[in-house]
C-alpha positions, 0 to 999 in steps of 0.5 A: 500499499502507498501513503499518499499526501494531499495539500489543499487550497486556501480557497477551498474547504476540505473535508476527509472521509474515511469510510463515509465517515468524516475524519478531519475537514477544514480550510487549506487542509493538508493531510497523508491518507491512504487512497483505498479507504478515503474521500476527499470533498472539497468545497469552494469558499470563495466568491464565484460569478454566475451569468444568466440569460431568460425570458420572461413575460411581462404583466401585459403579455410582451417577451423580454430577456433578462441577461445579468450576473450575479455572485455567490459564496458557500458560508457553509461548506460541511451543510453543502458538502452535505446536500451535494457530493463534492468528492474529487479525484485526488490526483486530477481534483475533478468533481466525480459528480456534476453536483457542482454544476447543480449548485449552480443551477439552483441559484439560477433558478432561484434568481429567475424564479423570483425575477418571474414574480416581479416582471409578471407584476409589470408592464413592458414600460415598466419593466424596460426602465424599473431594473434597478428597482427590479434588481434590488427586489429580486436580490433581497428575496433571492438573500432569503430564500430558504432553500438557498439558506439550507446549502449555506449559499449566501447571495453577494450581489445580483446585476441586471446588465441588460433587460430587454424587448423582442426585436419588433416589439423594440422597434415599435417602441423606437418608433413610437420614441422617436413618435413622441420625441417629434411631437416634443420638438413641435411642441417646443417650436410651436411654444418659441413661435407662440412666444414670439408672436406673443411678443411681436403683438406686444410690440406691435401693441405699443406701436399702435398705442405710440400712433393712437398717442401721436395722432391725438396730439395731432388732432389736438394741434389741428384743433387748437391750430384750427381756433388761434386761425379763427381767433386771428381772423376774427381779430383781423376781422374786429381790425379792419372792421374799426379801421373801417369805422376809424375810416368812416368817422375821418371821412365824416370829420372830413366832410364836417371840416370841408362842407362849409368851404367854398368851392374855389377854397377846395380848389385852391387846397387841391393845388396845395396838395398837388403842389406838395406832391408834385415829386410824384408826378411823372407826367401832366399837361396843362393848358392856358386855357385850364390856368387861366380858368382856374385863376379866373375862377379863384379870383373870382372866388377872391372878389366875392370874398 
């Protein structure tokens, strides 16, 4: 018989069985053993990652694809080894059964079951948007899963890296979103135009108010000018009337002064007036007969006096 030596890794929990009875266990355990009556199980105690992807249906019967990754760790390796077979071939260090793979499937199945419960209560839009909330709910539920606790499994983290609708629905959602963006763009343009029209209307109203005020001032000015012209015309008419009255009174005075004078005296005064203004006369023709008649007329007047 050959005694063999086994050296465990620090990140594995080693359990040594002898005839099916646990003889020694611990992390990174090393020992000598007889191959014919010894079995060795190694349970990894480090954090392990498990990617997953599965399809679920939303509350409005729309299929979505959920892709993600979780991290878990075995904190009770002895309990795990009681439920699942983690024995290895000491020479190759390979597991003798597929139970370790079954553990990963059980963890992923627990995640999927809790994810289904959350997705079934959400509409398609909410399932695509509320990824963070859904992840938190699923993680909390999986961490409290009794079956996983019995296996000594602790879920450390859970991430949904992608939540997608079917390609056809994705195109429909994209088209709907583009349409909503176009509507918001049109609404923004309409709002800007409306604001611009409102501002332009304010400007036009202000200009119109200014024009109205200007026209009112012009009207007041025209009325004032008309009143002034009327007053001026009245004053001018009054002045003309007063001049006419003055002229009439002057004529009356002259008439009263000249009415008692004899014709010879009037002729004499006329000649005197002519002599005073002789410088302004261009041409004057006096015949000898006219002179003799005037002199005779004046002389006769003098004889009468």
